[in-house]
Every structure is written in C-alpha cells, then in structure tokens.
C-alpha positions as CSV (number, residue, x, y, z in Angstrom):
1,M,85.1,156.0,121.9
2,G,87.5,153.9,124.0
3,E,86.0,150.1,125.4
4,T,85.4,151.1,129.2
5,H,88.1,148.4,130.8
6,E,90.2,151.0,129.7
7,L,89.3,153.3,131.7
8,L,91.2,154.7,135.0
9,P,88.5,153.6,137.7
10,L,86.1,157.3,138.9
11,P,88.8,158.7,141.5
12,P,86.7,159.3,144.4
13,E,86.9,163.1,144.6
14,G,84.8,162.4,140.8
15,V,85.9,164.0,137.7
16,G,84.7,166.7,135.4
17,L,83.5,166.3,132.6
18,N,85.4,169.4,131.1
19,N,88.7,168.4,133.1
20,P,91.6,168.3,130.3
21,E,92.3,164.4,132.4
22,V,88.8,163.2,132.0
23,G,89.4,160.9,128.9
24,R,91.4,158.6,130.8
25,Y,88.3,158.1,133.1
26,V,85.5,158.6,131.2
27,A,83.9,157.5,127.4
28,C,82.3,160.7,126.4
29,E,79.7,160.2,123.3
30,G,77.2,163.1,122.1
31,L,79.4,166.0,123.7
32,A,82.0,169.2,122.1
33,P,85.2,169.0,123.0
34,A,85.7,170.4,126.7
35,E,85.3,174.9,127.2
36,T,86.9,176.0,131.1
37,H,83.0,176.1,131.5
38,G,81.4,172.7,131.1
39,R,80.7,171.1,127.5
40,W,78.3,172.0,125.1
41,T,75.6,168.0,124.4
42,E,76.3,167.8,120.3
43,S,73.4,164.9,119.9
44,E,69.8,164.1,120.8
45,T,71.7,161.8,123.0
46,V,75.2,161.4,124.9
47,R,76.4,158.6,126.6
48,L,78.6,158.2,130.1
49,R,80.9,155.3,130.6
50,F,83.4,154.4,133.2
51,R,84.8,152.7,136.0
52,L,83.7,152.3,139.4
53,P,86.6,151.7,141.9
54,F,84.9,148.8,143.6
55,R,81.6,147.4,143.8
56,P,80.2,149.4,146.8
57,E,77.4,147.1,148.5
58,G,74.8,150.0,149.7
59,G,75.3,151.2,145.4
60,V,76.8,153.9,143.7
61,V,76.3,157.8,143.8
62,L,76.5,159.5,141.0
63,R,75.9,162.9,141.2
64,L,75.7,165.3,137.9
65,E,75.4,168.9,136.8
66,S,74.1,170.6,134.1
67,L,72.4,173.9,132.5
68,G,69.9,173.5,130.5
69,Y,69.5,176.0,127.1
70,V,66.8,177.9,126.6
71,A,66.4,181.2,124.4
72,R,63.4,183.0,124.1
73,G,61.4,182.3,121.3
74,L,64.1,179.2,119.7
75,V,64.6,176.9,122.5
76,A,62.0,176.9,125.2
77,E,62.8,173.9,127.2
78,Q,65.3,171.3,127.7
79,R,64.7,167.4,129.1
80,V,66.7,165.0,130.5
81,E,65.6,161.5,130.4
82,L,68.3,159.4,133.0
83,S,68.8,155.3,132.4
84,V,71.5,153.5,134.1
85,N,73.2,150.2,132.6
86,G,69.3,150.2,130.5
87,H,66.8,151.1,132.9
88,R,65.2,153.8,132.8
89,M,65.3,156.0,136.1
C-alpha cells in the first residue's frame, strides 16, 4: 500500500472505490480490485487511507456506502466496526 503523503488530497466531491482513479486518492488494503458495481473485501480487515485538502475547523463528515453479503445457510450476518486514527467510533 502506498504512503499517505504520496496520495493526492481527496476531491471535494469525493471518489468512489470503484473509480479507476481511486488509487491516486485512497490507499486500500483488504479490498479486491474494483468492479463496476463496487469492491469485495478480501480479508476480515479493510484499511482506507487518504489525505484531506485542508483541516476543517468543524471536523469532517465521512460517508461510506456499503452492502453486506448475506446468503441463507452460509452467511447469516455481516458486522462492521469503524475506527478513525485508532479510535473506535
């Protein structure tokens, strides 16, 4: 995974993880290569690293959209734990 300082700052409109240019803005660990609909996880842990263009006074809103894969008899549930800079949210 690339170093955070090598990444371009996130654009104000954000960037989708299935965008062919995502590697310029987000360092992804634990995700499969991008597909048109999104990305699959490849491990129990996914790490995303990115840079902001500036440090906003009021904080940051991070919007993640995800769908869990649930299959009757195989996968009953999916759980998500979110940590930011090592702090569990």
